[in-house]
N, C-alpha and C positions, 0 to 999 in steps of 0.2 A: 705779818713776817715781812714784806717787803721794806717796810719804814724803818723796822729793827735792822736788817741788813743794811741800809742805807747808812745808817749811824756807824756800823761799824767799818764798813768800806770808806766812811769820811774819816775816821779815825785813821786808817790806814794810809788814807791820801796825805793827811795833814802832817802825819808822821813823817813821812817821806818828803814832804815840801819842806818841813822845818828843818830835818838833816840835811837835806841837798844845800839848801839857803844858806845856813850856817857854815857848811862846807867851804862854799864857794865865795862867801864873803872872807873867811881866813885865808882862804888860796889868793883872792886878790890884794890882801892888803898887809900879808905876811911872807917873809921868806923862811925859806927850810930852816928850822931849830932856831928860829927869831923866838924870844921870849919877853912876853911883855906882862908885868903885874897887873893884876886886877884888884885883888884883897891881897896885899903884902903879907907875907909869912903864913898865906894859907891858900889862893887862888890865882893861876897865871895861864895865859893863853901861849900856847908854843905850839909851832906846826911842825907834826913829825907824822912819819908815813908808817904803817903795819902791814906786811905782807903776810903775817901769819894770823894767828887768831887771838884770842882773849890773853892778854898779858904776852904778847908776840909768839905765842904758842907756834912752834915749825915755820918763823920768820926766815930762818937761814936754810930751808930745804930745797931752795932751787927754782922754784918757780911750781912745780906740779900741784903745790898746795893752795894755790888759787884756784884750781877748778874743784877742788875737793871742798874746800869752804863753801864755793858757789853752789855746787850739787847739793851739799847738807844743807845750806839755807832753804833751796827752793823745795827740796824733798819736805822739811819742816814746815815751811808756809804753806804747802799744798795739803798737810794733814792738818794744820791749826784751821784753815781756811774752812776744810771740808767738816771740822768741829763745829765751828762756829754756825756755818748754814745748817747743820744737822741737829743742832741744839745739843750739842755733846758736852758743854758748860753752861754755866748759870753766867747771871749779867755781868758778874765779876772776871769769871773767867774768861768771857767774848774779848770783854775790855782789854785783858791782858795779852790774850792771843792775838787780837789786833794791832797791839804796841808792838808785840814781839815781831808780827810779820812787816810792820812798817818799819822797825828798825832793821831788820835783816836784808829787805829789799833795798834800804838806803847803802847798807854797806857793800851789797852786790853791786850795786851801780857804782860804787867807786872802783870797785876790784874789774869791773867792765871798762871804764873810763879811764883810769889811771895806772891800772893794775896794782893796786894798793889801796887800803882804807886811809883815810883823812881822819887823825886825829888832833885833838887842839885843847882839850881841858886838862890842866895839871892842877892835882890837889896836893897839897904837901903841908909839914909842919916840922921845924927846923931839920933833922936829917933824915925825916921819913918822906917818901915819896908814892903817891898812888899813881901806876901807869896811866900814861896820858889815854883818853878816852874822847868820846864824840858824844852829839846827841842820838844816835842810832843805838849806841851801845848804853846809854842810858834809857832809852824806850825798851830795849830787850831785858835790861835786870828789873827795871820796875814792872814789867809786863810778866816776867817770871815769879816774882814775888807773888803777883795778883793771882797767878794758877796757882801756887802752892796755898795760898791762902784760899781760894775755892775749893782746892781740894779736901780741906778740911771741912767744908761747910754744905758743898753741893753734893748730894749725894743722889744720881739718878736711877730710878726705878728700873730695877732689872728682873725678869723673869726667874723664879727659883728654879732650881733643877729637880 
């Protein structure tokens, strides 16, 4: 059990490190709203700040939302960690949960240090733009997909009533 828990802890740690390193590199080398083409017509780097949640939800709420989002993230992380430790998920779900925890902690670190989340990945095609995001957001999304997939295949044996 200890070796398996170590693997999920390692996923969480590596997720946080990758997220924070990427954000620090962007902050060191780009100015706010600076945009640099990586794959012209599809993928740019852009430094923007998000005080809200996904798609800048509640970004203009006045500051209280920072504490709401940090609190929600921590509650979700505690729940997911409990499920990893107590075998509430199968292997795929544990990987997904670890990715979500790593991504959520990465964004909480941003809120604590900067007061907002650092976003820098911009995907677009002609006049269509996906909102800027970061490594943590990607980890959270992929982790959520893994948890959904897990829910289709992992059935925990529960006693009958």
